[in-house]
N, C-alpha and C positions, 0 to 999 in steps of 0.2 A: 502494500498499498505507499504509493509514495506524499509523500505532504510537502507544500514548497516552502515549508520550515526548518524542513530537516537536509543534510546534508550527512554522507557516510564518507570515511577511507579505508580502504585498508592498510595497514604498515604491520606489513611482514604477519605475524598471529596475533595483529588486536587487530581488533574493529576501532575505528570510533566514529562515535557518532554525534554531531554536532546540531542544536537548536539554537535558531538568529531566525527572530520574524519582525526584526527590525525595531522590535519596538521593547517591550519588558516579558517575554517568554514566557506568557502568560499562558497555562495550560487548557486548551479547551478536548474535547469528551476525541475528536480529531485528530488532534496533535498525541492523545494520550495515546490510542487505540496503532496507531502509525510506529508511535516509541516497542509497541507491546512487540508490532510483529518484529520491528529487525532485531527485539535481542530473541524472539522466539528463534529464529532467521540466522540468531549470528549460531546457536545453542546447537544446530541442527549442521552446521558448517564441521567440519573435522577438521578444517586448517584453523579456528582462531581457535584461540587458546582464554581471549580476556576481551572485553569492550570496556571502552572510554564512552562517559557522556559526556557532554562537555555545552558549554552553553556560548554567548556570544560575546563581546565586549566589556559589558558591561554591569551583563544580567546572568548567573546562571538561570535560573528561574524563581519566578517573582509571584510564582502559587498561581489559581484556580484563576478564569475568567470572570473577574468581578462585575461582568455585563451580567450574567446567568447569576451568580451572588448574592447582588442585589437586586434579580428580578424579582422576586417575591414567589415563584413562581416551585412552590416545591418542590413538584419531581423532576425539572428540567436541576434542580441547585442538587438534590438527589444521588440523580442518574449521574450530573460531572464529577461530582464529591467520591460515593461510590467506584469510580470509572480510575480515581487518583489511587485510592485502595488497592484497586485490583494490583493498579499497574505499580504501586511504590513496593506492594506484598510480592507480585512477578522479580522485581527485583532482588530481593532482598534472598527469592527462596530460586533466584537466579544457576542453572547448572553451571557454569561457569562466573569467575568471579567480574565484577563490573568495579569502574575506580572511576572518581566521581573526580572533573575536571572543573572546581567550581571557580570561573573568571570573574566572579564576581560575586554585587548580591543574593542572598540566596534567602526569604523567604517565606512562611507558611508552611507551603505545601511543596515548595523548592525546597526548602531545609530537612522536610520529609523526605523527598528524594534522599537528601545528603546521609537519612538513616536509613535508607532501605540500600545504596550500594557499600561494597568492602571497606576500599579505601577511598577516602576524599583531601586529595590536596585542593590548599585553596588561595587568597590572594592574601598577604603579610599587608595591610593597612585598613587605612578606616572602611570595609566595603560592610554590610548591613547583614546578618546571618543569625537567623532565629525565628519563631512559635510567635506571632507579632495577634493570634487571631482573638485574644481575648482585650487588645485595644483596638480591635475594630467590629466590634459587638457582637463575632461568633464565638463558638463551641468546637473547641475539638473532638470529631465525629472521635469513637469507639478505637478504629484500628493505627488512625495516631497516636493515641494515648498508648496505645501496645506497641507499640516500637518506641516511641519517646523514651517510654521504660524500658526496653530494652537498650537503646541505644547511649542515651546520655549517661554523662556522669553523675551519680546519685547527688550530689549537693550542692547542684548546678539545675535539676529534677524541676523542685520548685519556681526557683525564679526564671528558667524557659517558659516552661506551660503555662502555671496556674500567672504570672505577674509578665508576661510577651517581653521578656525583656530579648533583646536587639545587643548582638556581640559581632563585635570588630573582629578581623581571620585569626589573631593571636588568642581574644576571649571564644573565636566558636571551637578552635585545637581545644582550647582547658577544657569546655564545657561537654564537648563528646561529638560536635555537627564536626568539625574535619579531624584529620589525621597531622597532618601540617603544613606549612605554608610557607608560602615562597617569592620571587616578583611574579608580577602579574602576569608578563610576557614569559614568562616560562615556566604556567601553570599546564597547560597543556602537553607543552612536551616531559613537565616531571612526568603527568598525570601517566602518559604511553609509556614513560620509562617503567612503572611500576606495574601496571599491568604487563607487559613487557617478562619483566620478573617474575609474575606470576605464572604468566600462560609455560615462562620452556623450565618453573622450577616445581612444579606442581604438576599431581596427578591427574588427569581428568576425572577420574572414574572417583577417585579416590574422595575427592572431593565434591562428586554433587553429593555423593555417601555421605560426606562428612558432616556437608552442607540441611542434609536433610533431617541427622540426629544431631547439631548443636540448634538448628535453631526450628525445627518441625513441631515441634508447639504455640511458638508464638507465628506462627505461620496458618495455625489450623485454626487460632485462634484467631486472626486475619480474616483467615477467610469467612469466619461465620458471624463476626462484627459487618463487614460489607455487605454480605444476603441477608440479614438482617436490615440493616441499615434499608435497601433494596426494598427489603418485604412490607415494611412499614408501610410503603408509600405507593407499594401496590406496583413497583417496578422488577 
């Protein structure tokens, strides 16, 4: 499924998927579905050992499309948010490593996507990364709380989720949204380097089985939370 905001490049045994809509890289259902298909195809390609997800020069992902979120259409809102949950769960449960190149800001769903990636490289600078939902009158869905509890530093969980604190690059690494920071112009190349290391060093079958064992309970709970969310509005 081609999408105008997505470009892909295969670099040796790594697939780099870049998102750039020329604006804030907001998640729409069509973008989420296209990204999900790219992950699925990468998993099926024996020549690909890892994936990099990158944003544009300013933003990794800014969150869900606010035109939908602010529309008042409960089914449309739930459809979009649950699609986000399904994609982030797909990334977290992927059978090959997924590395985030957080090229700029990553708020709301963008920050949640960081939590779904194996390893996260971000900008060492004044970017904004975090879960700002409470500050904009939104409540995080259960699937988001599940992965937040799983990946965020316990000492930062309350201030990140309940108090909507946004972090700069170094703060985001301390909180658990990122694993390392570097210069803005080095984020993608460093993420590719990390992904290539995973692809070369990790046994693919052992990685996939370990992910199922290590993350299986949370993945199942995320599946159930997304299904309940959709059922509640008749989707």
